N, C-alpha and C positions, 0 to 999 in steps of 0.2 A: 039612625042610617049610618051602617060600617062602611067605611070609607079607607084605601091605605094612602100614605102620604102622597103615593106617585099620584092617584087617582086625583084627591083632593087637588095638584099641583095642574093637572090636565083641565079639571073642571075651572080654576082660576082664571088660567089662559084663556078658555073659551068666553068666561064672562066679562074679560076684558077685551074683548074682542081681536083675539088674536088668529091672524092666519098662517102667519111662516115663522119657523124657528130653525135658526140656523145652529148647525151640531156638529163636534167629534166627540165620535163614542168612545167609550171606556168603562173600565169593571163600575166603577161607583156612580154612573149614572144610567145604565142600560136600564133599571127599573123605573126611571121616568121616560126614556125614550120607546122601551115596550108600549107602556101606557097611551104614550102618543099615537101610536102605531093604528092604535083602534079608533082613535079620531078623525073621521074625513074631512071634517071641516079643519084639520090644521096643518098644512104641508111642512114637511122637514127637509133640508136642505143640508149635506154634509160635502163641508168642504177639506183638503188634504192637508190643513194644519190649523192649529187654534189661531194662532193670529188673523187666519184669512176668513175664519168664523165671525170674528168680531169685527174687521174692517166690515164684511160684505153687511153683518147687523148694524153697524154704524151708518154708513150708505142709504141702508132701506129705512132707518129712525130720520133721516134728515130731508129724506123724500115724502115719505107718508107726515112728517111731521106729529110723529106720536111714538111712544116708548117700543121699541124693538127687541126681541128674546133670541138669546144665545145660549146653549149649553154645551159644558166639557165636564169631561171627569176630573178629579182630585189631583192634584202633585203637581206635575209636569204638563196635566192636562190646562190647568188652572193659572199657574204661573208662566205660561206660553200667552196667555191673553193680556199680561201687563201692559205691554206698549201701546196696544188697542186701547185698552180700557183708560189709559191717561190721555190718548188721541181723542177720547170721547167726551173726556172729562173738561179737556183743554179748549175742544170747541163744544159746548154745551149741548151735548148729543143724549138724548134719552135712551139707554139701554138697558134691561131688565136681565142680569146675568146669572144663571143657574149655575152650579158648581156643585158636580159632588163631591162628596168627603169619604173618610174612612168611616167604619162604624164608631159609634159612640165609645165604645170601649177600649177603640184604639187610638183614641186622640190623647197626647200626650199631656195636654191642658197645664196644669204650672211646675209641671213635673220639671228637674233640673236636666233633662235631655234633649237631643235634637230630633229624634221621631221615635214613635212606637211603632204606628200602622205604618204598612209599605205603601209607597206614596202618599204620606200625609204630609202635606202643608198647610199651615196656619195660614191660608190666604186672605182671609179677613183683615189680619194685620198688616199684610204685604200690599194690602189694596187700601188703605185706610187713607190716606192722603189726595188718592187719585179717584176718589167715588165720593158721593152727596153721603151715602150712608153704605155699611155692610154690615150682614147679619150670618150668626152662625145660629141655626134652629136645632132648639134644644129638645121639643117636644112633639110628637106629630101634631097634637091639636093646636100648635102655634103657626103650623103651615100657613092656612089659610089667611089669616090675619099679617103674617109675614109677607108675603105676595102680594095681598092688598096694599100695604105700605110700602113696597119699593116700587110697584107702578105709581103711587101718588106722588111719592118724592122724586121719581125720575123727572116728572114731567110738570111738578111745580116749582112757581119761582124761575129760576134760570136751569134749566134742563144738565142731565146728566145722569154718569151711572150709576146704578146700584147693585151690588153683589149679593145674592143671598148662597149660604154654603148649607149643602143639605147632607148630612151624614147616610151611608146607604141605609142603614137601619132604620131609619124615619121613614124612607121612601117605602120599604115592604110591609111596615108595621100598621095596624088599621087601629081606627079610633071612630068613637062615634062622634057624627056631624049631625048636627040641627039645623044651622042656618050657615050660608055660604056668601050671603049679600054684602056689597060693601057700598055705603051711599055717602062717604066724605067726598063733597066736590072741592075742584080746585078752583082758590079766586085770584084775580089777576091785581096787581098793586094798582090803586089809582092815583092820579096826583091831584094835588091840592088846588083848588080852584084858584089861590092865589097866585101860585107858580104859573097857571097858566096865562092869567091877567098880563103878570110880569113878562113872561117869555114874549108873547104877542105886543106887549107895549116896545120891548126892545128892539123886537123884529121890524116892526113898523118904521122908529125912529134913526134904525141904522144907512148905512150908505152902502155898506157893502157886504151884504150878506151872506153866508154860505152855509147850505147844511153838508155835514159829514155822515153818512149811514154807516150802520156795521151788521156782522149780524145778527144782532138782535132786531135788527126791522124785518128779515125773514124769519128769525124764528117764532116771534110774535105776528107774522101774516101781515104786516103792515106797509107791505108796498105799495099797494093799492092808494090808502090815504096819502102816504108820501108821494107819492106820483100825483095824485089832485094839489096837495099843495105846491110842490113844484112847479107844475103847469100853471096853475092860476095866479100865483104870484111871479112869475119867471124868475126863480131862485138857481142859482147855482148849486150843484151837488156832487159832492166828490164821494168816494166809498173805501173802505179797507178792504183787504182779500177776503173775509168773510163777506162782507155787502157787497158784493160788485155787482151782484144779480139783482139787486134791489130796486137799480135805476136802468131802463131799459136805456139801451145804446141809441136808439131814435131819439131819445130826448137831447134837441138839440144844446141845453147847458148840463149837458152829464158829463164832468169834465174827468171822470175815468179812474182808475185805481191810484191810491195815495200811499207816499211812503217813500223808502229810499230806491226801492226797482219801482215806484208808479209812473205817472205821464208828472211831465215836465208841467203841464199846465193847471191840473190839479195841488202839485207843491208850490207853484207861484200865488194862486189863490188863497192857499193855507196862509201865506205869508202876509196877504194885504188885505186881508177881510177884517173887517171891525168888529162882527159879530158872524161867531161860529156856533151852530144848534149842531151837537154830536148826539146823536139817536143810536143807543144800541150798539156802543163801540167799549172798548180799554183804553183809547187810547194807547194803545200798545208800543213798543220801541222800534217796530219795523214800521208801522205807518208814522210816528211821529218820534224819528231818532231824537234829537235833540230837545224832549220834551217840551217846555213851555217858549224856548227860543224858536221853535216854527213858527210860531205864532207875532204878528205885530204886538210889541208892548200894550197899546191901549186896545186892544182887543177883547171883547165881552165873549166869554166863553160859557155855554152852557152845554151840559154834561145829562143826558137822560138814559136811563138803566133800570133794569130790574132786580139789579146786585148792588146794594149799597156798600161792600166791601172794592168795588173797583173805584169808587168817586175818590180822587185827588192823592191817587197813590203814586201816579207818574206826571201827569199833569194838573197842574193846580188852575180850576177853574172858579170863576164867577159865581154861579148856579148851580145847585145840583137838583134835580127832580128825579126821583125814585117813582118810577109808573112803567105800566106795561106800555112798548113804544106804540102799539095800533090805537089803543085810550088816549094816549098823549096826544098823537097825532091829530085823532079826531076830535078832539077837544081844542085843541090850538087853532083847528080850520075853521070850528066854531064861532071862536073868540074873535079871531081875525076877519070874519062876515060883520060881527058888528061893529067894526072899526072901518075908517077912512084909510086907503091902503095906497101909496104913491108908488108905481112901478121904479126900478131902480135903473133908468135906462141907461145910465152915463157907466153904471158899473159894468152892466148887460153888455154896452159897446167895448167897454176894457177887455171883457173877457174875449168876444169875438177876435178882435184885433191880436189878441197872444195868439189865440187860434192859428188866424195865418202867419204869429211871426215865428210858432214854436211846431209848426205841423211838421213829423217826420216824417218824411214823402219817400217812397221807392217807385223806380222803374218799371211799367210793366214789360216792358219790353226788352229787358236784358234777361240772360238766359240762366244767372243764377238765381236759386232758392234762396230767400233769407224768410225766419219765423216770422214778420208781419205780413209778407206774401202769402205765406203761406196759411195762416191763421185767420188772416181776411177772408183767402177763397173758399176757407173749409167752413165759415162762418156763412157764409153767401150759399153752398150748396146744402148746406143745414136750416136755410131759411125757413120758417113754417113747420117745421116737423116735430116740434117740440121734444128736441134731443137734449139729452143731458149729458154733461161733459165731467169726467172724470178724471185726475192727473196723479202724477207720484208728487216727488217731491224734487225741486231743483229747478233750473232755469225755466225750462220747458212749462214747468207750474206759473211762474212769473210772466213768462211770454204770454200763457194763456189768458193770463188776466187783464194783460195788460191789451193783449189785440184781438181776442176772440170779441165777435159782436152780439154778445148777450142781449138779447130780446124779452124773455121769460124770465119770472121770478123763480131764485130756487133751482135754476138750471148746471149749477156749477159744484161738483163734491169734491173738496180738496181738503189737506190736512194742514190748517193755518196754525193753531199754537202749538202744537208739538213737531211739526214738521218729519213726520213719520214716511220714510224711506219703505216700498212696497207696500203702500196704502193703494195705488190706483186702480189694478188690474181686480183684487177682490171687491174693492169697491164700487167698481164696474157692474163685477156680478149681483151686488145686493141691490144697485140702482136698475139691472135687469128683471 
């Protein structure tokens, strides 16, 4: 069977169950877009700027929790994605980016010139440090394998963006194709049983335990086992910005957003806790500005994450557990059920007394509007409607994390690590 490169790409997208492609057209991507228009199972959404394209794809990937796809042309089309690619990389968002490139014979390659082809740019080198992988396709016969690798790498382990750069002549050139199937399966890291046993024992023997949930809890769809753990053992919980929606606002021991712009309640609990279980987070400088000084000197800190590189690079912890958050929490629950657990009533009482002491109240009868009042009221108006909230970056973003009452997992789409201005509106389009 003879297929053009563009036809192979569209078939691979369908095989990976892609329903939507976000794009901005241009000369070196038109062959693929023309082929896409013939496939009724895949819809294309054209934005008015490439940065909007990738921010929309970013939000779509966060909410569907699977790799999204965006397409742009070469040169300025690809370079306009750079901020959005960095944003997705920092926040662990799986996006497969397909960029058109000038024809193979117009590539400068290793020649000591700045450019050969019109709108030529070595985008693979440009995005090398902000993607999990980036590929320049050299042969039409390689396209199927490269697209498969891109989807696999984007979703495997800690998710992130992958770029595939395809010269225009590869898109309209045909090659013989026999088998387009891809059988590699994603496996999630399993915790060692000894680590589960040790963490359970430490939790049981602690007097003032605290769970801190990060974005990894949402990425691994671990909110359900997390809430089961919290409710069953009456554990206080704080969240990073990316983990805000992992714990329902209706849970009585939800201490809220932690860090320099977080709640006083959660920050006080961090300083007082003797056992801290951090799940799916980076212990970043916004959540823990003073690193280990944020914690009690005698606190035993456990860090659970699927990215080994995040261990002990800012906060030095007592124990690291390399594992998927959902698998870890499920196994921890199973281990705790084998043991006798005494509720930490004194600690819970202390937390509740702090709540009364630190409560940031507002008077409803005052005519002046304030962020807390507005966001609290908006929360109530949207209650039960499965609303998704997107924000831009700045003070309103932090107010939203502090005061909006999130009840549903993965209902906040915001730019965390990169803090990308202009993210909110195109993210809302992708979310919609």
